[in-house]
C-alpha positions in Angstrom: 0.0 0.0 0.0 2.8 2.4 0.9 4.5 1.8 -2.5 1.2 2.4 -4.3 0.8 5.7 -2.5 4.3 6.8 -3.5 3.5 5.9 -7.1 0.4 8.0 -7.0 2.4 10.9 -5.6 5.0 10.5 -8.4 2.3 10.3 -11.0 0.7 13.5 -9.7 4.0 15.3 -9.8 4.6 14.3 -13.4 1.1 15.6 -14.3 1.8 18.9 -12.6 5.1 19.2 -14.3 3.5 18.7 -17.7 0.8 21.3 -16.9 3.4 23.9 -15.9 5.4 23.0 -19.1 2.4 23.8 -21.2 1.6 27.0 -19.3 5.0 28.5 -18.8 6.4 27.2 -22.1 4.0 29.4 -23.9 5.1 32.5 -21.9 8.9 31.8 -22.1 9.5 35.3 -23.3 8.4 36.8 -20.1 10.7 37.1 -17.1 8.1 35.9 -14.6 7.3 32.9 -16.8 10.9 31.9 -17.1 11.7 32.2 -13.4 8.5 30.4 -12.3 9.0 27.6 -14.7 12.7 27.2 -13.8 12.0 27.1 -10.1 9.1 24.7 -10.4 11.1 22.4 -12.8 14.1 22.2 -10.4 11.8 21.6 -7.4 10.0 18.7 -9.2 13.3 17.1 -10.3 14.6 17.2 -6.7 11.3 15.8 -5.4 11.0 12.8 -7.8 13.4 10.8 -5.7 13.4 10.6 -1.9 16.3 12.4 -0.3 17.5 13.5 3.1 17.0 17.1 4.2 19.9 19.5 3.4 22.1 20.2 6.4 23.1 23.9 6.8 24.9 25.6 9.6 24.3 28.9 11.3 28.0 29.5 11.1 30.2 27.6 8.6 33.7 26.5 9.6 36.1 28.4 7.4 38.8 25.9 7.9 36.8 23.3 5.9 36.5 25.5 2.8 39.9 24.7 1.4 39.2 21.0 1.1 36.0 21.6 -0.9 35.8 21.2 -4.7 36.1 24.5 -6.5 33.1 25.9 -8.4 33.4 28.0 -11.5 31.0 29.7 -13.9 30.7 27.5 -17.0 28.9 30.0 -19.2 30.1 32.7 -21.6 31.9 35.7 -20.3 31.7 39.0 -22.3 33.8 42.1 -21.7 32.0 45.4 -22.3 34.1 48.4 -23.2 31.9 50.8 -25.2 28.4 52.2 -24.9 27.4 50.4 -28.1 28.4 47.1 -26.5 26.7 48.0 -23.3 23.4 48.8 -25.0 23.4 45.3 -26.6 24.4 43.7 -23.3 21.7 45.5 -21.3 19.0 44.6 -23.9 19.9 40.9 -23.4 20.1 41.1 -19.6 16.7 42.8 -19.2 15.1 40.0 -21.2 16.2 37.5 -18.5 14.1 36.4 -15.5 16.8 37.0 -12.8 20.3 38.4 -12.7 23.3 38.1 -10.3 25.4 41.2 -9.7 28.7 42.2 -8.1 31.4 44.9 -8.5 35.2 45.0 -8.3 37.5 47.9 -7.3 41.2 48.2 -7.7 42.7 47.6 -4.2 44.6 50.4 -2.5 47.7 49.6 -0.4 48.3 53.2 0.7 46.5 54.8 3.7 43.8 57.3 2.6 43.9 56.3 -1.0 40.7 55.1 -2.6 39.9 54.0 -6.2 36.6 54.3 -8.1 34.7 51.1 -8.8 36.2 49.6 -11.9 34.0 46.7 -12.9 30.3 45.8 -12.8 29.6 42.1 -13.5 26.1 41.1 -14.2 25.2 37.5 -15.0 22.3 35.4 -16.3 22.2 31.6 -16.0 24.3 31.3 -19.2 26.1 34.6 -19.9 28.0 37.1 -17.7 28.8 40.6 -18.9 31.8 42.5 -17.4 31.1 46.2 -17.7 34.5 48.0 -17.4 33.3 51.1 -15.6 36.8 52.6 -15.6 36.3 52.9 -19.4 32.5 53.3 -19.6 31.6 55.3 -16.5 27.9 55.4 -15.6 26.8 55.2 -19.3 23.2 55.6 -20.3 22.8 51.8 -20.8 24.5 51.0 -17.4 22.2 53.5 -15.7 19.2 51.9 -17.4 20.2 48.5 -16.1 20.6 49.8 -12.5 17.3 51.6 -12.6 15.3 48.7 -14.0 12.4 47.7 -11.7 11.3 44.5 -13.5 14.1 42.0 -13.3 15.4 41.1 -9.8 19.1 41.6 -9.4 20.7 39.5 -6.7 23.8 40.5 -4.9 25.6 40.4 -1.6 26.4 43.5 0.5 24.6 45.5 -2.1 24.7 48.7 0.0 28.5 48.9 -0.5 28.1 48.1 -4.3 25.4 50.7 -4.8 27.4 53.3 -2.8 30.4 52.7 -5.0 28.3 53.0 -8.2 26.7 56.2 -6.9 30.1 57.8 -6.8 30.2 57.5 -10.6 26.9 59.3 -11.1 23.4 59.7 -9.9 20.7 57.0 -10.5 17.7 55.6 -8.7 18.3 51.9 -7.8 15.7 49.6 -9.2 14.9 46.0 -8.3 17.7 44.6 -6.0 17.7 41.7 -3.5 20.5 41.5 -1.0 21.4 37.9 0.0 22.6 39.1 3.4 19.1 40.1 4.4 17.7 36.8 3.2 19.9 34.1 4.7 19.0 35.1 8.2 15.5 34.0 7.4 16.7 30.4 7.5 18.9 31.0 10.5 22.3 31.5 8.8 24.5 34.2 10.3 27.5 34.1 7.9 27.6 37.1 5.5 30.5 36.2 3.1 29.8 34.8 -0.4 32.5 32.1 0.1 31.1 30.9 3.4 27.5 30.9 2.1 28.3 29.0 -1.0 30.3 26.4 1.0 27.4 26.1 3.4 24.6 25.7 0.9 26.4 23.7 -1.8 29.5 22.2 -0.3 31.7 23.9 -3.0 34.5 26.5 -2.8 34.6 29.9 -4.4 38.2 31.0 -4.8 38.9 34.6 -3.7 42.5 34.6 -5.1 41.9 37.3 -7.6 40.0 39.6 -5.3 43.0 41.9 -4.7 44.2 41.9 -8.3 44.3 45.1 -10.5 40.8 45.6 -11.8 42.0 48.7 -13.8 44.5 46.7 -15.8 44.5 47.4 -19.6 43.4 43.8 -20.2 41.8 41.6 -17.6 43.3 38.2 -17.3 41.2 35.0 -17.9 41.5 34.3 -14.2 40.0 37.7 -13.3 37.2 37.3 -15.8 36.3 33.9 -14.4 36.5 35.1 -10.8 34.2 38.0 -11.5 31.7 36.0 -13.5 31.6 33.3 -10.8 30.8 35.8 -8.0 27.9 37.2 -9.9 26.4 33.9 -11.2 26.7 32.3 -7.7 24.3 34.9 -6.3 21.6 33.5 -8.5 22.3 30.0 -7.4 22.2 31.0 -3.7 19.0 33.0 -4.1 17.2 30.2 -5.9 18.3 27.6 -3.3 17.1 29.9 -0.5 13.7 30.2 -2.2 13.5 26.4 -2.5 14.5 25.8 1.2 12.0 28.5 2.4 9.2 27.0 0.2 9.8 23.3 1.1 11.4 23.4 4.5 13.7 20.8 3.2 16.6 21.6 5.4 18.0 21.1 8.9 19.8 24.0 10.6 22.7 23.0 12.9 23.6 25.7 15.4 27.3 25.9 16.1 27.9 27.4 19.5 30.7 29.9 19.9 32.7 27.5 22.1 32.5 24.8 19.4 33.6 27.3 16.7 36.5 28.5 18.8 37.7 25.0 19.5 37.4 24.0 15.8 39.4 27.0 14.7 42.1 26.2 17.3 
């Protein structure tokens, strides 16, 4: 009897999937349709087979990150240098259901010296555009992207990013979602992208290129991949957060301060 009930549940899920495919497949050109279909499809695939709840920690042990497999963006990376290129990039990006966003600034090693934000990286699921702001500035197309209110743009510590961008010119921030304000809803206290990705996916985001020269004449392949991975991973984290919030399919392990200290030692 139990197996028969499981079969009926599976049959129902397949029927629901086919229904959503019919509905959302016909509205694939709308951002809402794409995002809803993608989230529902992923949820159904995960639920077809029985699985244990995901274990996440309120505080992830940083010492464990080095042993994790590295994750990298596997899509296309496009460098944007001119307003003409920016216009085409923004047209594509604003046709997507969701975007990941981050910025990079040339590090300063002298007290009191600060540099302007040099790079704005914005990623869809498949393509990441690297807007070289030290060449573009806050161009009309970049401003249009930042002011858009229709496509959610996911980032981490967005207050700092937006403040840096505001130093280039005036704009009214559109639709942005800060992961730091969302992870606390499932009990996670960590705020760094590296710790969050390790916690939720068991994979390592390398930060080796973080302090490289983002105003270099030509960005290295390592810099490009680093920047694209940071932006794209924000989408992955946000969608996983939505899934966990909707399904409750997780178990939170609270690490006490004493435990954390002894682990670090």
